[in-house]
N, C-alpha and C positions, 0 to 999 in steps of 0.2 A: 121217808126221809133216809139218808145214806147215813152211816156210821164212817167217819175217818179214824186213822190212828190217834188216841190220846197222847197228851203229854207224858204217860206212864208208860208207853209201849204196848198199848193192846192195839190190834191192827184189825182194819175193816176190808172192805172188799176194793177200796179206792186208793190214790197214793196218799203220803201222810202229810199232815198238816200239823205242827208241833206249836205248843204252846210255852213260852218262856217262863221261867219260875218266877220273875215277879209278876205276871199277869195271872199265874197260877193262884198266887198268893192274895192278889188283888179280887178275885173271882170268890176264892174261898172265905174271905174276909168278909164279903157282902152277902153272902148266902144266898144267891140268886143266879138264874141262866142270863146269859149273854147272847146279842146277835153280832157278827161282823156284817155290815152292809156298808151299802157304796153311799157316799157324800161328794160335794163338791170338792172336797180336797183329797179324796181317795178313801181307804178303809177305814172303816170306823168302828169301835166295838161300844155297843149299848146296851143297856139292861132290856130284856124282852118287855119289860112294863113299858119301855119308850118306844121300842121297835120289836113287834112283836115277830115271831119267826113264822117262815111260810113253808108250805109242805115241799116244795122244791129244794129246801136248804139242805146242807150237809150237816153233819153232826160230829162234834169232838168233846167226849167227855172230859171233865175237869173234876174230880172227887165225886162228888153226889150231884154236880150240877152239868150244864150241858151249855158249849158254845155253838150257837148255831150260826153258819156262813152261807152268806148268798151264793147263790151258783155261779152267779157273775164275778163275786169277788173270790171263789175257791180257785179258777182258773190261775188266778195271777198272784197268790199269796203261798208260801211255804210255812211260814211262823207267824203266830200270832202275838205282837209283841206290844209294850208298854207305848211307843207312839202310835198307836190305834185309840188309845183310850183319850178322848177328848180332854184337854188341859182343864176345864172346869169343873170334871168330875174328879180329876185327881186331889183337889184341894179338899172337898167335901168328904170326910172319912165316911157318914154311915148315912147316906140319904134316901129319903122315901118317895117313890113316885106313886 
């Protein structure tokens, strides 16, 4: 897996994908890894317990956690933002899978 630039400026070998501060807080609060994958409505951010990472995913570190990004989504996004969080996950503060 390839490491991308993190939301705090650490660089990797590929172009940077940033994480907005609200998504960073969302990930740190939930204390888990996430994956940006493809859905019928576009890029979606889901816990890796719901959508496991693949060997071809890119990685963006967020604190002690990792956001994995589908290689198909990585070429289309520059920022991981709140609009990628499904609305039904925003309303559940600490859900378990």
